[in-house]
C-alpha positions in Angstrom: -82.7 124.0 56.2 -81.9 122.3 52.9 -78.2 122.5 52.3 -76.9 122.6 48.8 -73.2 121.5 48.8 -72.7 123.2 45.4 -73.5 126.6 46.8 -70.6 128.7 48.1 -72.7 131.8 48.9 -76.2 132.6 50.1 -78.8 133.1 47.5 -79.8 136.6 46.3 -83.1 136.6 48.2 -81.5 135.8 51.5 -78.7 138.3 50.9 -81.2 141.1 50.1 -83.3 140.2 53.1 -80.2 140.2 55.3 -79.1 143.7 54.3 -82.6 145.2 54.3 -83.1 143.8 57.8 -79.8 145.3 58.9 -80.7 148.7 57.5 -84.1 148.6 59.0 -82.9 147.6 62.4 -80.4 150.4 62.6 -82.9 152.9 61.2 -85.6 151.9 63.7 -83.1 152.1 66.6 -81.3 155.2 65.5 -84.4 157.3 64.8 -85.4 157.1 68.4 -82.5 159.3 69.4 -84.1 162.2 67.4 -87.0 162.3 69.9 -84.9 164.4 72.3 -84.7 167.3 69.9 -88.5 167.8 69.8 -91.0 168.8 72.4 -93.8 166.4 73.5 -96.9 166.7 71.3 -95.1 168.4 68.4 -95.6 167.0 64.8 -91.9 166.5 64.5 -91.7 164.3 67.5 -94.8 162.4 66.3 -92.9 161.9 63.0 -90.0 160.3 64.8 -92.4 157.7 66.3 -94.3 157.3 63.0 -91.0 156.4 61.3 -90.0 154.1 64.2 -93.2 152.2 64.2 -93.4 152.0 60.4 -89.9 150.7 60.1 -90.7 148.2 62.9 -93.7 146.9 60.9 -91.4 146.7 57.9 -89.1 144.6 60.0 -92.0 142.3 61.0 -92.6 141.7 57.2 -88.9 141.2 56.5 -88.6 138.7 59.3 -91.8 136.9 58.3 -90.4 136.4 54.8 -86.8 135.8 55.9 -87.4 133.0 58.3 -89.2 130.7 55.7 -86.6 131.6 53.1 -83.8 130.6 55.5 -85.6 127.4 56.7 -86.9 126.2 53.4 -84.7 127.8 50.8 -81.4 126.3 49.6 -78.5 127.4 51.7 -74.7 126.8 51.3 -73.1 124.5 53.8 -71.0 126.1 56.6 -67.8 127.6 55.3 -65.1 125.0 55.0 -62.7 127.7 56.1 -64.0 127.9 59.7 -63.8 125.4 62.5 -66.8 123.4 63.8 -66.9 125.4 67.1 -66.9 128.7 65.2 -69.8 127.4 63.0 -71.7 126.4 66.1 -71.1 129.8 67.7 -72.3 131.4 64.5 -75.6 129.4 64.5 -76.1 130.4 68.2 -75.6 134.1 67.5 -77.9 133.9 64.5 -80.6 132.2 66.6 -80.3 134.8 69.4 -80.5 137.6 66.8 -83.7 136.1 65.4 -85.2 135.6 68.9 -84.3 139.0 70.2 -85.5 140.7 67.0 -88.9 138.9 67.1 -89.3 139.6 70.8 -88.4 143.3 70.3 -90.9 143.7 67.4 -93.7 141.9 69.3 -93.1 144.0 72.4 -93.1 147.2 70.3 -96.5 146.5 68.8 -97.8 145.5 72.2 -96.4 148.6 73.7 -98.1 150.8 71.1 -101.4 149.0 71.8 -101.1 149.3 75.6 -100.7 153.1 75.1 -103.9 153.1 73.1 -102.1 154.0 69.9 -103.0 152.7 66.4 -100.1 151.3 64.5 -99.5 152.8 61.1 -97.4 151.5 58.3 -96.1 154.6 56.5 -99.8 155.8 56.5 -100.6 153.1 53.9 -102.7 151.2 56.5 -103.4 151.5 60.2 -104.1 148.8 62.8 -106.2 150.1 65.7 -105.4 149.0 69.2 -107.4 145.8 70.0 -106.6 146.0 73.7 -107.5 148.4 76.6 -105.1 151.2 77.5 -102.8 150.2 80.4 -100.1 152.8 81.0 -98.6 151.0 84.0 -98.1 147.8 82.1 -97.0 149.9 79.2 -94.1 151.4 81.2 -92.9 147.9 82.1 -93.2 146.7 78.5 -91.3 149.7 77.3 -88.4 148.9 79.6 -88.3 145.3 78.2 -88.7 146.5 74.6 -85.8 148.9 75.1 -83.7 146.2 76.7 -84.4 143.8 73.9 -83.7 146.5 71.3 -80.3 147.1 72.9 -79.7 143.3 72.8 -80.4 143.2 69.1 -78.0 146.1 68.5 -75.3 144.5 70.6 -75.7 141.1 68.9 -75.8 142.8 65.4 -72.6 144.7 66.1 -70.9 141.5 67.4 -72.1 139.7 64.3 -70.8 142.5 62.0 -67.5 142.7 63.9 -67.0 138.9 63.6 -67.7 139.2 59.8 -65.1 142.0 59.4 -62.6 140.0 61.6 -63.1 137.0 59.3 -62.6 139.1 56.2 -59.7 141.3 57.3 -57.8 139.2 59.8 -58.6 135.6 59.0 -59.0 136.3 55.3 -61.7 133.6 54.8 -64.9 133.6 52.8 -67.4 134.2 55.7 -68.3 137.8 54.7 -68.1 137.2 51.0 -70.9 134.6 51.3 -73.4 137.4 52.2 -72.1 140.3 50.2 -73.8 141.4 46.9 -72.2 139.9 43.8 -70.5 143.1 42.7 -68.8 143.4 46.1 -67.6 139.8 46.4 -66.9 138.3 43.0 
């Protein structure tokens, strides 16, 4: 990760990818709770999963772009307003978030394929299942997918809470480094 000591904030591309990823994660997670309002086999319930899978595929694209931007793009050094242990903890949480997100996404696609489902991206294109249906394995993968999704949400909420704590209580620049220009002059 090339560090540019002249930078005090993350670049616009990384900031946009950060917020788009956050919105997509909470959308994909949240929409699953709508399933309970619709009977199995109804178009409305199918729409819930269509949105969930489409947003999941969008997340794969966002992460696929975000990781190289983060690794190879110019980044600001760690904030001078935080201690070294806090900076290390921040890197650990970011790493765990990336790992949990990648695992969740990969398991989600695998789960759809194990169920024999094609994976559609907002009906723009469809990827047919390349593997044989295995509902027993699918149930196990579903449990792990759900566990990993919960881990992503917990880590994301801890990450957000830490950012708010830094901004409101500690009054440092941690949150401002990732906010859009108009919100953090």
